[in-house]
N, C-alpha and C positions, 0 to 999 in steps of 0.2 A: 822864232825859234819853234821846232816841232815838237812834239810829246819824246820822242826817242832822243833828244839832246839833253832832257833832263835826267835820262839812265847813264849820262856819261858825267854830270856833276858829281862833287865830292860828298853830298847830304845824301844822294841816293842809295839807297839800302839796294842791295840785291833782291831783286824779286823771284819770288820762292812760288813754284805751282801749287795751286790748293789743295788741301789736305784730306778734303770730306769726299769721300767718294761720291760718283754721281747722281747713283741711285738715293742715298741719303740727300743731296741735295735737291734732287727732285720731290723727293717724300715733303722735304722741310718746306717747300716752295709749295705744296699741296695743302699743307696743313695752315700756312699763313692765308692761301687765298681760302681757305674756308672759314677763319677768322675775321677774314679783310673786308666783310661788308657788315655794316651799323648795327641791323638786326639779327645777325648770329652772334656778333660782339657782345651786344645785350644779353642775350641767352647766356652766354659766357659769364659775363657778370654775375648775373641773378645765379647761376650755378656755384659760384664762387663759395665753397666753405658748405654748403648744404647740398641735400638731396629734393630735387623737386621732381612731382608726375609732370604730364602733357597738361591734365586740368591746372592744374597750379600755374603753371608757365602761360596757358591762354588767357587767366583769371589775371595774371600780373602784367601781361604786354597788351591785353586786347585783341590779338592776333586770331585769326580763325585754327581751332585746331589742327588742319591739314596742312596749314603754313607753318604751324609749330615743328610738327611731325618732321615736315620733310628737312627743315633747318637743324633740327636736332640728330636725323639720320647722317645727314652728311657731315656735321662735326665729329658724332661717333665713329662715322667708317675714316676717318682721315686720325682718327688716334685721339681726339681733343675730350671726349665725355667717354664714359663710362657709365653701363646703365644695370640694373637688377628688376628683375619681377617679380612683385607680390600680389599674387591674385588677377585681378584685371588690370592692375597698375603699374607702369614702368615706372621707375624713377631713376634721374639721371641725375650726374653728378661730373666735376673735373675728373679729367683721367689720372692726374697725379701731380706732383708738386712741381714738375716741371712747366706742366700748362699753367697752372697757377702763377709761377713766377713771369712765366711770359707775359699773360697777362696784367699781371700788375707792372711790370717791366715798360710794357707795351703803353699803357694809361698813362702811368707818369712822364712817359716822355715824351707823349702827345700835349698832355698837359704843360710841358714847357714854353716857353716862349721862344719861335724861329730865331735863326742868328747864329 
């Protein structure tokens, strides 16, 4: 049986083309890629529900400031974080409730057993 044979079976639903615009899908892929590295994912977790500055994140992670700054820049560029300046400090937090839900759901899903 070839994959095409399944389309002729009574249980097969009509196959609809994707409904999301290519540009939206590409942006979503970039966002997932940005969040898809463990150290960047850890930053997102740390910023869930609170604002922290770079020096706070350096203290919490033990990673050097340039490394943290680079990770934050990528996450912000892809729309996962927002920032605000207060004097010499820049504070970061999750961009919005969508990012919080995505983070919560992916971590919950990853904690489930495979299979």
